[in-house]
N, C-alpha and C positions, 0 to 999 in steps of 0.2 A: 400277350402279356403274361408274365410268370409271377409266382409268389415273390421271388427275389426282387423283381422290378417294382411291385407294389410296396414292398418294405423299403426299398431305396427312395421311392417318391414320398412316402410318409416320413422317413427320416429327414429328407430334404425340407419337408414342410415344418419340421421341428418337434416331431414325436421322439422322445428319448426314453431310455431305460430309467425306471424309477418314477416315471410320471404317474399321476392320478389323472386318468383320462375318461371324460364323459363323452361317449360316442353316439351321435345320431346319424343315421346313414340311409342312403338309397343305393344298395349294392348293385342293382340293375344298371343304374346310371354310371357306376364306376366301370362295369363291364368285365370284371374278372370272372372266369368260369373254368372249372376243371372236371371233366368227364360226366359228373352228375350233380344234382342239386345238393345232395347230402355231402358229397366230397368237397364241394365248393364251400359249404358252410363250415365244415371241419377245418378247411384251409384258412378261413378267416380267423378262427380261434387260434390257430397256429401262428398266423401273421402277427396278431397282437401280443401273443406270448413272446415271440421273438423280439418284437419292438420294445416291450415294457420290462421284460425280464422278471426275476423273482421278487424284486423290490417295487415293482410297479403295480398299478391297480386299474382295471377297466370297469367302467360303469355303463350299463346299457339300459335304456327304458324298456320295460316289458309290461306295458299297460294292458288293461282289461276293459270289457264293455261296461257301460252304465245305461240306465233305463229311465224313462220318463215316469215320475212318480204319479200314483193314483190312477193312471190311465193305461199304462203298458204292463202287460203280464209277462213274466219271465221265470224260467227255472234255473237260471245261472247261479252258481255258487263259486266264489273265488277260493282257490287253494294254491299252494305252492306249485302244483302240477298243472294248473290251468294254462291252456294255450294263450299266447299273447297276440294282440292285433297290431303290434308295433313294427312289423316287418321282418325281413329275413335275418338281420343280425340278432334280433331278439330270439328267433327260433334257434339260431346257432348256439347261443349261450344257454338256452334252456334245455336243448336236446343233446348237444355235443361238447359240453364243457364240464367234465367232472370236477366237483369242488366249488363250482360257482354258487353264490348265495343269493337267493331271491328274497326281496323284502316282502313284508306282509300287507302292504297297503292294498285295499280291495280294488282300486281303480288305477292307481299310478305307481305300482311297484317298479323298482329298479333291480336289476340283477348285476352283481359285481363279482369280480374274481381278482385275487391278488392280495397284496400286503395290507391294504386298509379295508378289505371287503367286510370283515366282521363289524368294524366301526360304522360303516355305511349302512349295512343291513339292519343294525341295531336301532337306527333312527328312522326306519321305514316301516310304518305300520298304521293302523286305523286310529291309534291314539296320538299320532304325531301330525303336524301340519302336512299338507299334501306334498309340498316340495321340499321336505326336510333333507332328502338325499342330495338335492341340488346345493343346499346351504352347506352341507358337509363337504362337498367337492370344493366349493369356494374356500371354506375354512382351511382345507388341506393344501391350498395353493395349486389347485388342479387346472387342467386345460379342457377345452371343449373342442373335439374334432367334429366338424360338420362335413361328413364324408359324402360328397356328391349332392349336397343339398344347399348350395349357395344360390339363392334365387330370391324372388320377391314375396315368398310365402313363409319360408323358414327363418329362424333367428337363433342366436345363442340361448342356451338354456337359462342363462343368467337373467333374462327378461322376466320369466315367471318367478324366479327367486326374488327379484327386487319387488315385483308386484306383491308377493306374499309378505315381504318384510314391511311394506308400506300399508298393508291391510286392504289392498285393492282386490284381492282374490275373493274376499268375503262379501264384497259389495257388487259383484257382477250380477246383472239382471237374472241370470240363470241359477244363481246360488240357491240351493235347497230344492231345485226342481227335478233333480235326478237322484237315483239311488242304485244300489246293488246289494248283494248279500255275500257273506263270507263265513268261513268256519273259524271260530276263535281257538285259543290254545287248548281248550278242553274238548274241542270237536263240536261245540254247539253252534248252530246256525244263527247268525246275527245279521241285522239289516244295517247298511251303511248309507247314510244320506250325504250326498256330495255338497258340502257347504262352501268349498273353495273352487273357483273357476278362473283359469288364466285367460282364456279367450283368444281372440284374434291376434295373430303375429304378422299380419300382412303389411304392416307399416314400419316394422322395426329395422328393416334393411336401411332405412333413411338415416340410421345412427352409425352406419359403417364409417363415415368420415371421421367421427369422433374417435372411433377405435383406431383408425389408421394414424391419426394425429398423436395418439398416446402409445403407439406401437403395441396395441393390445390384440392385433390380429395379423395373421400372415395368410395370404391366399396362394394357392398353387394347384396345378393339375395332378389328379390321382386317377390313373386310367383315362377314361374318356371324358371325365367331368371335373368341373372346378370344385375344389374343397377349401376349407378354411380351418385354421387352428387358432383358437381364441384363448387368451390369458383370462381365466375365469375371474380372478380377483380384480384386475383392471377393468374388465367388462362390467362387473357388478357396480363398481364405483362410477363408471361412465353412465350407465343406465339409471342409477340412483339419482344422479345429478339431472339427467334429462327428465326423469319422471317427476321430480320435485319442482323443477324450474320451467320445463317446457313440454308437458305431456302431450300436447297437440302434435308434436313431431312424429310420434310413433303410431298415429292413427292411419289406417289404410285408406285407400281412395274410393272404396265402395260406401257411399253415403247411406246405404240400407243396412250396414253392418251394426248390429246391436252392441257388440263388444266395444266398438270404437266410438259410435255416435249415440248410443243409448245409455252411456254411463255418465252420471253427474260429475264424477271426479275429473273426467276428461273434457266435459262440455258445459258444465254449469247449467244454467237455466235453458240452454239450447237443447238439452235432452228432452225437455217437455215438448218442443216442437217436433222432435224426432218421433216420439210416440204418437203424437196426433196424426202425423203423416203415414207412419209405417205400421200402425196397429193391425189393420186388415191384412197386410202382407204377412206379418208375424203370425197371426192367427192361422193363416193358410198353411204356413210352414209347419206349425205344430200339428195341424190336422193331417197333413200329408205324412208326417212321421208316425202318427198313430195308426194310420190305415194303409201303410205301404206293405 
């Protein structure tokens, strides 16, 4: 598979010049490789530059670690140069894309390059809601490329955007249980408490039918794997309706999942029975994280 073939497949999927494109990817599943890892990552930067042109914008999640408050010691400090744990595409844009702008959010920064990158980066910091860059992509009429990650675990970024707009991220059971540190504009080290948590996405694939009915998604092969291109504005409208009228739909099938079954917003009084049943298991998970 060549660069030109990847470009042709993404164009066939609907990626066009001038798009504002939020990309979440598993590049290994796509299967494109050129001589070395570094050259392959440089190629992916070139691929999206060719696809989007000078009037387009790419947005890539470049997230950073967070740590359990009160119990977990750490010496991590987030800066613009911090390595990301969001995969190979994040590394490509942090290391091989001159002019890319990384946001300042200590745990959920996004890196963008292109026409709207300054606007997106300006809304990405500790003083903003966690998923502000997502809201900006929706506002700009953007698209979400799910590159090689169409499965029962991943979902459009619009899900967390809608959760945030509805206030769900601040009522997650893990809200305020994690923290990290970062350097502010003056170079002073500050603590950042994670107040917003999106949580499990393992049931959101059940809303694909709504997306297909509204022509909000197109599926297609890119390399060796299935990918999807999502209309962000339509997807946000669909998921807002689902989350306000039938939030049970997006719960995963694991009844031990605290994100899906331990939230009163999604289960009502049923969440009480969840905690009565699952508390010993949850405590064990916390202890294993502390002493791993």
